[in-house]
Chimera marker file (.cmm) of the C-alpha trace (Angstrom):
<marker_set name="trace">
<marker id="1" x="-18.202" y="4.338" z="-0.121" r="1" g="1" b="0" radius="0.5"/>
<marker id="2" x="-14.815" y="5.971" z="-0.550" r="1" g="1" b="0" radius="0.5"/>
<marker id="3" x="-11.688" y="3.809" z="-0.313" r="1" g="1" b="0" radius="0.5"/>
<marker id="4" x="-8.177" y="5.215" z="-0.302" r="1" g="1" b="0" radius="0.5"/>
<marker id="5" x="-5.327" y="2.919" z="-1.255" r="1" g="1" b="0" radius="0.5"/>
<marker id="6" x="-1.678" y="3.803" z="-0.776" r="1" g="1" b="0" radius="0.5"/>
<marker id="7" x="-0.533" y="2.081" z="-3.928" r="1" g="1" b="0" radius="0.5"/>
<marker id="8" x="2.684" y="0.934" z="-5.571" r="1" g="1" b="0" radius="0.5"/>
<marker id="9" x="1.960" y="-0.282" z="-9.117" r="1" g="1" b="0" radius="0.5"/>
<marker id="10" x="5.151" y="-2.392" z="-9.064" r="1" g="1" b="0" radius="0.5"/>
<marker id="11" x="3.720" y="-4.508" z="-6.204" r="1" g="1" b="0" radius="0.5"/>
<marker id="12" x="1.568" y="-7.495" z="-7.141" r="1" g="1" b="0" radius="0.5"/>
<marker id="13" x="-0.345" y="-7.472" z="-3.849" r="1" g="1" b="0" radius="0.5"/>
<marker id="14" x="-1.053" y="-3.769" z="-4.255" r="1" g="1" b="0" radius="0.5"/>
<marker id="15" x="-2.323" y="-4.324" z="-7.818" r="1" g="1" b="0" radius="0.5"/>
<marker id="16" x="-4.552" y="-7.205" z="-6.677" r="1" g="1" b="0" radius="0.5"/>
<marker id="17" x="-5.951" y="-5.121" z="-3.814" r="1" g="1" b="0" radius="0.5"/>
<marker id="18" x="-6.671" y="-2.247" z="-6.193" r="1" g="1" b="0" radius="0.5"/>
<marker id="19" x="-8.457" y="-4.659" z="-8.547" r="1" g="1" b="0" radius="0.5"/>
<marker id="20" x="-10.733" y="-5.819" z="-5.703" r="1" g="1" b="0" radius="0.5"/>
<marker id="21" x="-11.554" y="-2.203" z="-4.889" r="1" g="1" b="0" radius="0.5"/>
<marker id="22" x="-12.260" y="-1.308" z="-8.511" r="1" g="1" b="0" radius="0.5"/>
<marker id="23" x="-14.447" y="-4.395" z="-9.020" r="1" g="1" b="0" radius="0.5"/>
<marker id="24" x="-16.567" y="-3.777" z="-5.913" r="1" g="1" b="0" radius="0.5"/>
<marker id="25" x="-19.822" y="-1.977" z="-6.750" r="1" g="1" b="0" radius="0.5"/>
<marker id="26" x="-20.355" y="1.325" z="-4.968" r="1" g="1" b="0" radius="0.5"/>
<marker id="27" x="-16.689" y="1.873" z="-4.096" r="1" g="1" b="0" radius="0.5"/>
<marker id="28" x="-15.096" y="5.162" z="-5.161" r="1" g="1" b="0" radius="0.5"/>
<marker id="29" x="-11.341" y="4.565" z="-5.198" r="1" g="1" b="0" radius="0.5"/>
<marker id="30" x="-8.748" y="7.211" z="-4.434" r="1" g="1" b="0" radius="0.5"/>
<marker id="31" x="-5.262" y="6.059" z="-5.395" r="1" g="1" b="0" radius="0.5"/>
<marker id="32" x="-2.323" y="7.618" z="-3.586" r="1" g="1" b="0" radius="0.5"/>
<marker id="33" x="0.928" y="6.765" z="-5.368" r="1" g="1" b="0" radius="0.5"/>
<marker id="34" x="2.872" y="6.971" z="-2.121" r="1" g="1" b="0" radius="0.5"/>
<marker id="35" x="6.309" y="6.714" z="-3.722" r="1" g="1" b="0" radius="0.5"/>
<marker id="36" x="5.533" y="9.998" z="-5.548" r="1" g="1" b="0" radius="0.5"/>
<marker id="37" x="3.325" y="11.500" z="-2.826" r="1" g="1" b="0" radius="0.5"/>
<marker id="38" x="4.991" y="10.411" z="0.425" r="1" g="1" b="0" radius="0.5"/>
<marker id="39" x="3.188" y="9.878" z="3.692" r="1" g="1" b="0" radius="0.5"/>
<marker id="40" x="3.414" y="12.416" z="6.473" r="1" g="1" b="0" radius="0.5"/>
<marker id="41" x="4.554" y="11.142" z="9.853" r="1" g="1" b="0" radius="0.5"/>
<marker id="42" x="1.120" y="12.071" z="11.219" r="1" g="1" b="0" radius="0.5"/>
<marker id="43" x="-0.675" y="10.011" z="8.540" r="1" g="1" b="0" radius="0.5"/>
<marker id="44" x="1.583" y="7.029" z="9.204" r="1" g="1" b="0" radius="0.5"/>
<marker id="45" x="0.825" y="7.178" z="12.933" r="1" g="1" b="0" radius="0.5"/>
<marker id="46" x="-2.908" y="7.298" z="12.191" r="1" g="1" b="0" radius="0.5"/>
<marker id="47" x="-2.812" y="4.423" z="9.673" r="1" g="1" b="0" radius="0.5"/>
<marker id="48" x="-0.789" y="2.203" z="11.989" r="1" g="1" b="0" radius="0.5"/>
<marker id="49" x="-3.014" y="2.966" z="14.983" r="1" g="1" b="0" radius="0.5"/>
<marker id="50" x="-6.215" y="2.335" z="13.009" r="1" g="1" b="0" radius="0.5"/>
<marker id="51" x="-4.821" y="-0.864" z="11.478" r="1" g="1" b="0" radius="0.5"/>
<marker id="52" x="-3.644" y="-2.105" z="14.888" r="1" g="1" b="0" radius="0.5"/>
<marker id="53" x="0.010" y="-2.280" z="13.819" r="1" g="1" b="0" radius="0.5"/>
<marker id="54" x="3.273" y="-0.911" z="15.042" r="1" g="1" b="0" radius="0.5"/>
<marker id="55" x="5.619" y="0.914" z="12.702" r="1" g="1" b="0" radius="0.5"/>
<marker id="56" x="8.012" y="-2.025" z="13.031" r="1" g="1" b="0" radius="0.5"/>
<marker id="57" x="5.290" y="-4.413" z="11.845" r="1" g="1" b="0" radius="0.5"/>
<marker id="58" x="4.719" y="-2.204" z="8.784" r="1" g="1" b="0" radius="0.5"/>
<marker id="59" x="8.424" y="-1.795" z="8.019" r="1" g="1" b="0" radius="0.5"/>
<marker id="60" x="9.492" y="-3.195" z="4.673" r="1" g="1" b="0" radius="0.5"/>
<marker id="61" x="12.852" y="-4.906" z="4.946" r="1" g="1" b="0" radius="0.5"/>
<marker id="62" x="12.910" y="-6.821" z="1.672" r="1" g="1" b="0" radius="0.5"/>
<marker id="63" x="14.310" y="-4.757" z="-1.178" r="1" g="1" b="0" radius="0.5"/>
<marker id="64" x="15.364" y="-1.875" z="1.081" r="1" g="1" b="0" radius="0.5"/>
<marker id="65" x="18.340" y="-0.910" z="3.177" r="1" g="1" b="0" radius="0.5"/>
<marker id="66" x="16.176" y="-0.586" z="6.305" r="1" g="1" b="0" radius="0.5"/>
<marker id="67" x="17.853" y="-3.482" z="8.078" r="1" g="1" b="0" radius="0.5"/>
<marker id="68" x="21.352" y="-2.211" z="7.307" r="1" g="1" b="0" radius="0.5"/>
<marker id="69" x="20.326" y="1.191" z="8.685" r="1" g="1" b="0" radius="0.5"/>
<marker id="70" x="19.254" y="-0.442" z="11.947" r="1" g="1" b="0" radius="0.5"/>
<marker id="71" x="15.564" y="0.301" z="11.526" r="1" g="1" b="0" radius="0.5"/>
<marker id="72" x="14.507" y="-3.251" z="12.393" r="1" g="1" b="0" radius="0.5"/>
<marker id="73" x="15.653" y="-2.563" z="15.963" r="1" g="1" b="0" radius="0.5"/>
<marker id="74" x="14.808" y="1.160" z="16.067" r="1" g="1" b="0" radius="0.5"/>
<marker id="75" x="12.055" y="2.804" z="18.091" r="1" g="1" b="0" radius="0.5"/>
<marker id="76" x="8.652" y="3.676" z="16.675" r="1" g="1" b="0" radius="0.5"/>
<marker id="77" x="9.331" y="7.358" z="16.127" r="1" g="1" b="0" radius="0.5"/>
<marker id="78" x="12.669" y="6.708" z="14.430" r="1" g="1" b="0" radius="0.5"/>
<marker id="79" x="11.026" y="4.216" z="12.076" r="1" g="1" b="0" radius="0.5"/>
<marker id="80" x="8.160" y="6.600" z="11.300" r="1" g="1" b="0" radius="0.5"/>
<marker id="81" x="10.602" y="9.455" z="10.635" r="1" g="1" b="0" radius="0.5"/>
<marker id="82" x="12.559" y="7.234" z="8.229" r="1" g="1" b="0" radius="0.5"/>
<marker id="83" x="9.335" y="6.146" z="6.503" r="1" g="1" b="0" radius="0.5"/>
<marker id="84" x="8.249" y="9.757" z="6.029" r="1" g="1" b="0" radius="0.5"/>
<marker id="85" x="11.570" y="10.496" z="4.318" r="1" g="1" b="0" radius="0.5"/>
<marker id="86" x="11.749" y="7.224" z="2.374" r="1" g="1" b="0" radius="0.5"/>
<marker id="87" x="8.238" y="5.843" z="1.669" r="1" g="1" b="0" radius="0.5"/>
<marker id="88" x="9.782" y="2.664" z="0.262" r="1" g="1" b="0" radius="0.5"/>
<marker id="89" x="10.252" y="1.569" z="3.873" r="1" g="1" b="0" radius="0.5"/>
<marker id="90" x="6.467" y="1.227" z="4.277" r="1" g="1" b="0" radius="0.5"/>
<marker id="91" x="5.121" y="-2.191" z="3.420" r="1" g="1" b="0" radius="0.5"/>
<marker id="92" x="2.018" y="-2.145" z="1.258" r="1" g="1" b="0" radius="0.5"/>
<marker id="93" x="-0.763" y="-1.755" z="0.559" r="1" g="1" b="0" radius="0.5"/>
<marker id="94" x="-2.743" y="0.143" z="3.153" r="1" g="1" b="0" radius="0.5"/>
<marker id="95" x="-6.420" y="0.832" z="2.475" r="1" g="1" b="0" radius="0.5"/>
<marker id="96" x="-8.673" y="3.173" z="4.435" r="1" g="1" b="0" radius="0.5"/>
<marker id="97" x="-12.477" y="3.360" z="4.303" r="1" g="1" b="0" radius="0.5"/>
<marker id="98" x="-15.121" y="4.647" z="6.688" r="1" g="1" b="0" radius="0.5"/>
<marker id="99" x="-15.057" y="1.150" z="8.232" r="1" g="1" b="0" radius="0.5"/>
<marker id="100" x="-11.372" y="1.249" z="9.128" r="1" g="1" b="0" radius="0.5"/>
<marker id="101" x="-7.835" y="0.658" z="7.891" r="1" g="1" b="0" radius="0.5"/>
<marker id="102" x="-6.256" y="-2.584" z="6.787" r="1" g="1" b="0" radius="0.5"/>
<marker id="103" x="-2.747" y="-3.565" z="5.839" r="1" g="1" b="0" radius="0.5"/>
<marker id="104" x="-3.854" y="-5.751" z="2.932" r="1" g="1" b="0" radius="0.5"/>
<marker id="105" x="-1.413" y="-8.631" z="2.969" r="1" g="1" b="0" radius="0.5"/>
<marker id="106" x="-3.022" y="-10.817" z="1.756" r="1" g="1" b="0" radius="0.5"/>
<marker id="107" x="-5.157" y="-8.664" z="-0.512" r="1" g="1" b="0" radius="0.5"/>
<marker id="108" x="-8.443" y="-10.266" z="0.576" r="1" g="1" b="0" radius="0.5"/>
<marker id="109" x="-8.169" y="-8.460" z="3.933" r="1" g="1" b="0" radius="0.5"/>
<marker id="110" x="-9.510" y="-5.393" z="2.129" r="1" g="1" b="0" radius="0.5"/>
<marker id="111" x="-12.962" y="-7.042" z="2.052" r="1" g="1" b="0" radius="0.5"/>
<marker id="112" x="-13.172" y="-6.610" z="5.862" r="1" g="1" b="0" radius="0.5"/>
<marker id="113" x="-13.560" y="-2.850" z="5.426" r="1" g="1" b="0" radius="0.5"/>
<marker id="114" x="-15.827" y="-2.770" z="2.368" r="1" g="1" b="0" radius="0.5"/>
<link id1="1" id2="2" r="1" g="1" b="0" radius="0.2"/>
<link id1="2" id2="3" r="1" g="1" b="0" radius="0.2"/>
<link id1="3" id2="4" r="1" g="1" b="0" radius="0.2"/>
<link id1="4" id2="5" r="1" g="1" b="0" radius="0.2"/>
<link id1="5" id2="6" r="1" g="1" b="0" radius="0.2"/>
<link id1="6" id2="7" r="1" g="1" b="0" radius="0.2"/>
<link id1="7" id2="8" r="1" g="1" b="0" radius="0.2"/>
<link id1="8" id2="9" r="1" g="1" b="0" radius="0.2"/>
<link id1="9" id2="10" r="1" g="1" b="0" radius="0.2"/>
<link id1="10" id2="11" r="1" g="1" b="0" radius="0.2"/>
<link id1="11" id2="12" r="1" g="1" b="0" radius="0.2"/>
<link id1="12" id2="13" r="1" g="1" b="0" radius="0.2"/>
<link id1="13" id2="14" r="1" g="1" b="0" radius="0.2"/>
<link id1="14" id2="15" r="1" g="1" b="0" radius="0.2"/>
<link id1="15" id2="16" r="1" g="1" b="0" radius="0.2"/>
<link id1="16" id2="17" r="1" g="1" b="0" radius="0.2"/>
<link id1="17" id2="18" r="1" g="1" b="0" radius="0.2"/>
<link id1="18" id2="19" r="1" g="1" b="0" radius="0.2"/>
<link id1="19" id2="20" r="1" g="1" b="0" radius="0.2"/>
<link id1="20" id2="21" r="1" g="1" b="0" radius="0.2"/>
<link id1="21" id2="22" r="1" g="1" b="0" radius="0.2"/>
<link id1="22" id2="23" r="1" g="1" b="0" radius="0.2"/>
<link id1="23" id2="24" r="1" g="1" b="0" radius="0.2"/>
<link id1="24" id2="25" r="1" g="1" b="0" radius="0.2"/>
<link id1="25" id2="26" r="1" g="1" b="0" radius="0.2"/>
<link id1="26" id2="27" r="1" g="1" b="0" radius="0.2"/>
<link id1="27" id2="28" r="1" g="1" b="0" radius="0.2"/>
<link id1="28" id2="29" r="1" g="1" b="0" radius="0.2"/>
<link id1="29" id2="30" r="1" g="1" b="0" radius="0.2"/>
<link id1="30" id2="31" r="1" g="1" b="0" radius="0.2"/>
<link id1="31" id2="32" r="1" g="1" b="0" radius="0.2"/>
<link id1="32" id2="33" r="1" g="1" b="0" radius="0.2"/>
<link id1="33" id2="34" r="1" g="1" b="0" radius="0.2"/>
<link id1="34" id2="35" r="1" g="1" b="0" radius="0.2"/>
<link id1="35" id2="36" r="1" g="1" b="0" radius="0.2"/>
<link id1="36" id2="37" r="1" g="1" b="0" radius="0.2"/>
<link id1="37" id2="38" r="1" g="1" b="0" radius="0.2"/>
<link id1="38" id2="39" r="1" g="1" b="0" radius="0.2"/>
<link id1="39" id2="40" r="1" g="1" b="0" radius="0.2"/>
<link id1="40" id2="41" r="1" g="1" b="0" radius="0.2"/>
<link id1="41" id2="42" r="1" g="1" b="0" radius="0.2"/>
<link id1="42" id2="43" r="1" g="1" b="0" radius="0.2"/>
<link id1="43" id2="44" r="1" g="1" b="0" radius="0.2"/>
<link id1="44" id2="45" r="1" g="1" b="0" radius="0.2"/>
<link id1="45" id2="46" r="1" g="1" b="0" radius="0.2"/>
<link id1="46" id2="47" r="1" g="1" b="0" radius="0.2"/>
<link id1="47" id2="48" r="1" g="1" b="0" radius="0.2"/>
<link id1="48" id2="49" r="1" g="1" b="0" radius="0.2"/>
<link id1="49" id2="50" r="1" g="1" b="0" radius="0.2"/>
<link id1="50" id2="51" r="1" g="1" b="0" radius="0.2"/>
<link id1="51" id2="52" r="1" g="1" b="0" radius="0.2"/>
<link id1="52" id2="53" r="1" g="1" b="0" radius="0.2"/>
<link id1="53" id2="54" r="1" g="1" b="0" radius="0.2"/>
<link id1="54" id2="55" r="1" g="1" b="0" radius="0.2"/>
<link id1="55" id2="56" r="1" g="1" b="0" radius="0.2"/>
<link id1="56" id2="57" r="1" g="1" b="0" radius="0.2"/>
<link id1="57" id2="58" r="1" g="1" b="0" radius="0.2"/>
<link id1="58" id2="59" r="1" g="1" b="0" radius="0.2"/>
<link id1="59" id2="60" r="1" g="1" b="0" radius="0.2"/>
<link id1="60" id2="61" r="1" g="1" b="0" radius="0.2"/>
<link id1="61" id2="62" r="1" g="1" b="0" radius="0.2"/>
<link id1="62" id2="63" r="1" g="1" b="0" radius="0.2"/>
<link id1="63" id2="64" r="1" g="1" b="0" radius="0.2"/>
<link id1="64" id2="65" r="1" g="1" b="0" radius="0.2"/>
<link id1="65" id2="66" r="1" g="1" b="0" radius="0.2"/>
<link id1="66" id2="67" r="1" g="1" b="0" radius="0.2"/>
<link id1="67" id2="68" r="1" g="1" b="0" radius="0.2"/>
<link id1="68" id2="69" r="1" g="1" b="0" radius="0.2"/>
<link id1="69" id2="70" r="1" g="1" b="0" radius="0.2"/>
<link id1="70" id2="71" r="1" g="1" b="0" radius="0.2"/>
<link id1="71" id2="72" r="1" g="1" b="0" radius="0.2"/>
<link id1="72" id2="73" r="1" g="1" b="0" radius="0.2"/>
<link id1="73" id2="74" r="1" g="1" b="0" radius="0.2"/>
<link id1="74" id2="75" r="1" g="1" b="0" radius="0.2"/>
<link id1="75" id2="76" r="1" g="1" b="0" radius="0.2"/>
<link id1="76" id2="77" r="1" g="1" b="0" radius="0.2"/>
<link id1="77" id2="78" r="1" g="1" b="0" radius="0.2"/>
<link id1="78" id2="79" r="1" g="1" b="0" radius="0.2"/>
<link id1="79" id2="80" r="1" g="1" b="0" radius="0.2"/>
<link id1="80" id2="81" r="1" g="1" b="0" radius="0.2"/>
<link id1="81" id2="82" r="1" g="1" b="0" radius="0.2"/>
<link id1="82" id2="83" r="1" g="1" b="0" radius="0.2"/>
<link id1="83" id2="84" r="1" g="1" b="0" radius="0.2"/>
<link id1="84" id2="85" r="1" g="1" b="0" radius="0.2"/>
<link id1="85" id2="86" r="1" g="1" b="0" radius="0.2"/>
<link id1="86" id2="87" r="1" g="1" b="0" radius="0.2"/>
<link id1="87" id2="88" r="1" g="1" b="0" radius="0.2"/>
<link id1="88" id2="89" r="1" g="1" b="0" radius="0.2"/>
<link id1="89" id2="90" r="1" g="1" b="0" radius="0.2"/>
<link id1="90" id2="91" r="1" g="1" b="0" radius="0.2"/>
<link id1="91" id2="92" r="1" g="1" b="0" radius="0.2"/>
<link id1="92" id2="93" r="1" g="1" b="0" radius="0.2"/>
<link id1="93" id2="94" r="1" g="1" b="0" radius="0.2"/>
<link id1="94" id2="95" r="1" g="1" b="0" radius="0.2"/>
<link id1="95" id2="96" r="1" g="1" b="0" radius="0.2"/>
<link id1="96" id2="97" r="1" g="1" b="0" radius="0.2"/>
<link id1="97" id2="98" r="1" g="1" b="0" radius="0.2"/>
<link id1="98" id2="99" r="1" g="1" b="0" radius="0.2"/>
<link id1="99" id2="100" r="1" g="1" b="0" radius="0.2"/>
<link id1="100" id2="101" r="1" g="1" b="0" radius="0.2"/>
<link id1="101" id2="102" r="1" g="1" b="0" radius="0.2"/>
<link id1="102" id2="103" r="1" g="1" b="0" radius="0.2"/>
<link id1="103" id2="104" r="1" g="1" b="0" radius="0.2"/>
<link id1="104" id2="105" r="1" g="1" b="0" radius="0.2"/>
<link id1="105" id2="106" r="1" g="1" b="0" radius="0.2"/>
<link id1="106" id2="107" r="1" g="1" b="0" radius="0.2"/>
<link id1="107" id2="108" r="1" g="1" b="0" radius="0.2"/>
<link id1="108" id2="109" r="1" g="1" b="0" radius="0.2"/>
<link id1="109" id2="110" r="1" g="1" b="0" radius="0.2"/>
<link id1="110" id2="111" r="1" g="1" b="0" radius="0.2"/>
<link id1="111" id2="112" r="1" g="1" b="0" radius="0.2"/>
<link id1="112" id2="113" r="1" g="1" b="0" radius="0.2"/>
<link id1="113" id2="114" r="1" g="1" b="0" radius="0.2"/>
</marker_set>
């Protein structure tokens, strides 16, 4: 099974999720360092839809200026546009497999799609 993780190595939850993926037999892991390889708006829409989240629910406020920029109250498309420009606004990690997409906070949620 292939699993794609949108990963930030500075994030403890992202590292723990990656460790679960790497330790699971039969899982081929693709790591997307999203801070270096940003999301497209289309990919964000797909991930959020498949994970059952809104862009607002996936918006990272802590450690960003998203709140000061008014993104916490912005519409979905405005948030997605900002995330596509500044991937640091996307909370992490997201993992996608053939079984679905999960926003893996806590990291054990990844097991639901393995």
